[in-house]
N, C-alpha and C positions, 0 to 999 in steps of 0.2 A: 133538357132533363125530362124524363118520363117517369111518372108514378106507375108502379106495377106491383105484381105479386111475384115473389121468388121463393119457391119451395114453401108455399103457404105463409109467407111473411110479407108484410108491407115493406116495400123497397122502392128505391129510386134508381134510375139508370142514366148514365152518361155515355155516349158512344160517338164514334166517327166511322169512317169506312173500313178501318182496320181492326179496332178493338171495341169492347164494351165493358164497362165497369158497373157493377150492381152493389148498392149499399143498403143494408137494412135500416129501417127507421128506428126500431128499438135495438139498442146496443151499438148502432153505428158500424156494424161489421162490414168490411169490404168482402162481400161474399163471392164475387166473381170478377176475374180479369180474363175475359174471353178473347181468344184469337179467332177472329170471325171466319177466316178462310177454312181453318181446320175444324172449328167448332170445339176447340179444347179450352177448358177452364182448369188450370192446375190447382186452384184452391179447393180446400176440403169442404165437402158437403157431408155431414154426418149420416150414417146409415139409419138413424132413428128419425121419426117425424119431428120437424122443427115447429116451435110455437113461440108466440110473443111472450117475452119474460113477464110482462105485466099481467098475463093471464095464468101464470104458473102458480100452483098451490101444492105445497108438500103433501097435504092430505088427499087432494084429488088427483095428483099426478105422480104416484110412486114409481112409475116407469123411468123417471129421471134420477132415481136415488133419493136420499133424504139427508143431505148434509149441506155445508156452506157452498158447495160447488154446483148443486143441482139446478138452481135457477139459471146459472150461466150455461150449463150444458143443455138446457131445454131450448136455447135459442142460438147457440154458438155456430158460427160459420166462418170459414176462410181466415181472414186477417182481422183479429180483434186487438184493441189496445188495452194494456194492463195499467190502470191508474187507480189509486196511488200505491197499490200493492202489486207485487209480482210474486204470486204464491198465495198461501192460505192466510186468513186472519187468525189472530189469537183467539183463545176461548172467550175472553171477555169482549173482543171486537165482534165475534160471531154472534154472541148473545145480544149485542147492541144493534145487530142487523147488517154488519159488513160481510161481504161475500168474497169468494176466491177471486183474485186478480182485481179486486176493487169494484167500483160502481159503473165505470164507463161502459162496460160491455153489457149492461142490463137496463140502463135507464133509456128513456125516450130521447131521441135527438131531434132537434128542430132542423129541418132541411129546407134549403132554398137555393135558387139559382141567382148568382151574382155575375152578370155578364156570361162568360163561357165557363164559369167556375161553379162547381157544386160545393155548397157550404153546409156542413153538418155540425151543430153545436149542442152542448148539454151542460147542465150544472150537476155537480156531485154533492148532494146535500150533507152527507156524513163527512166527507173529506174537505168540504168548503173550497172546492175548486171549480173553475169554469174551463171547459175544454172546447176547442173549435178545430175542425179539420176542413181544409180546403183542397179540392181535387180538380185538376185541370188535365185535359188530354192534349198531347202533342205528338201526332203520328202514332208510333207504337209505344210511346212513353205515357206513364201516369204520373204527373207531377203532384206531389202532396206536401202541404205545409200544415203545421199544427201549432196552435197557441194554447198555452196553459196559464191560467191566471189564479193566483192565490187570493181568495176572497177574505181570508182571515187576517188578523193583525199580528200573526206570529210567523217568524222564519221557521221553515220546517224541511226535513229530509223527505224525499219522495222516491218511489220506484216508478219507472216509465219505460215500458217495454212494448215493442211491436211484435205481437204474437202471430206470425205468418205461418199458417198450417196448410200443408199440401195433402192431397188425397187422391184415391183412385178415380178414374183409370190412368191419370197422369203418373201417379205414384205406383210403382210395382217393386216388390221385394227383389233385391239383387240386381235390378236393372236401372232404375232411376239414379242419376248421378248428380252430385253436388260439388261445387267448388267455392272456397272462401279463403281469403288471405289469412294465414296463421301468424304465429310468433316465432322468431322475429320476422322472417321474410319468406318462409316456406309456404307453398301452396298446399293447403290441406284438402284432401279428397275424401268424400264421404259417399258411400253407397248404402242404400237402405238395407237393413239386416235381414237375414233369412228367418229369424224368429226372435221372440222375446221383446223387451222394451228397454228403454234407458234414457238417461239425460247426461249430457256432457256440456261443460262451460268452456268457452274459448275467448281469450283476450285477442282482439284483432290486431293485425300488424301495425306497429308504430311507424313503419317505413313510408306510409302514405297518408295523406289527409283524408282520402275517401276510403270507405269500407264497402264491402259488397258480398253478396252470395249469388250464385247461379244454380238453377236446377234444370236438368235436361232429361227429357224422355226419349230414349232411342226408338220407341215404338211410334209415337206421334211425331217425332222430329220437331218438337217445340221446346224452346228455352224461355224460362221465366227468370228474371233477375231483379234484385233490389240493390240500390246504391244510396249511401248516406254519408254524412259527415262523421268520421270516426270519433271525434271529440264529443259529439252529441250522444252517440250510442257506442261505447267502446267494447261492449260485450256481445257475443253471439252464443246463445244456448241452443243446443240441438237435441230435440226430444223426439223419440220414436215410440209409437204404440203399435205393436205387431200381434194383435189378437191375444194379448196376455191378460188384460183387465177383465175380471169375471163379474164385477159389480155392475148394477144398472147405472147408466144406460149402455155401458160398453158391451157387456155380455159376450166377450171374446170374439166380436165380429168386426173389429175396427182396425184399419191400417191407416196410419197417419205419420207425417214427419213435420215437426214444428221447427222452423228456422226463426229464432226469437232474438231479435237484436234490441238492446236496451242499455239502461244505465246500471243494471244489476246482473251479476253473473248467475245467480241461483234463484229459483222460486222458493222463497222462504218467508216466514213471518217477519213483521216489521222489526221487532226487537232483535231478532237474530241478524237481520240485515244491518242494523245500526251497530250492533256489537261487533260484527265482522269488520265493518268500517272500510277496510281496503283488502285487496287480494292482488298479488302480483304487482304491488306498488301502484294500484289503480283503485280509485274510489268505487264503492259498491252501491252507491245511491247518489242522488243529486239534490242540492239545496234549491229551494225557491223562497225568495224573500217575501216578507209581509207585504200584502197589497201589490205584488209584483207579477210580471209576466215573463214567461220563457217561450222562445220560438225555435222550432226545428223545421228543416226541409229535407225531403228525401224523394226518391223516385222508384217506381217499378216499371218494367218494360217486358214485353213478350214478343217473340218473333219465331218464325220457322228456322230450324238449324239442323244441319246434317251431323254436326259434332258439337260438343260442348265447348264454349269459349274458354281459353286458358288465361285470359287477362281481361282487365277492364277495357283496354283499348279494343280488343277483339269484340267484346260485347257491344260497345258503343258503335262500332262499325256495323255489327249485325243488325241492331235495332234501327239504324239509320236508313236501311234499305226498305223501300216501300213497294 
């Protein structure tokens, strides 16, 4: 594990001969999954300067906007976890200090090396949750496990979403391709739009225990994929920003695509999430018991590819080649 700076941020890196992973200390964002031979990192680095969320001040940093999302935007990169919100806080929650997508993406993470595993953990003081992420490299694979602990004496519903955001130069309008298993068994194909922005929610196919998405750049011939247990994260939200947001810090200069897999279909306030309860006969949040823990495991992988894989078997074969 190497302590370093990544786009002006304190970060740690884990690498082997094929790939490198960079994780920010503040926010715990997986900012980079680099394919070393090509030099391609598909994950999004915002076009605005990044800063440590602990240094953000609404009065001193108006360039990031002035709302409940601004502190997150000041330091967001790549893949961030949304806990225990997926979406905005209510007015009263915001007044009490809660931010968009919860606290995990803005608090300081304690980072250490446990054998060959990078461990990043934090406590969410408002939500009364403890979160730990363990990252291990295996060839072209990034093996990730997460543990969430409820520190309170109350059972409670939570949102928990992996907000994986891709950006240029890997992401190009009308060129970068995506694959994900839809409902019931069709293969849904997504190509980044020519203009505007949007969000769509998809229930992943019940036909298999594993869910996944692949993203492929025909220019770099690099494929990035994530694979996870469908029962852990049954929903995939696809968000695109195509130079349409005029407010700071977006300023119509941003191209991104978020592939957001989690326990909730929509980014929405807590009450609306709970009132929705289910959609397409599937829960829209997850319960965590009092003084209890939840564990999930998933993996990312990156490899050269002349075409995009059409199935999980093809992707597994692709990333097994060294």
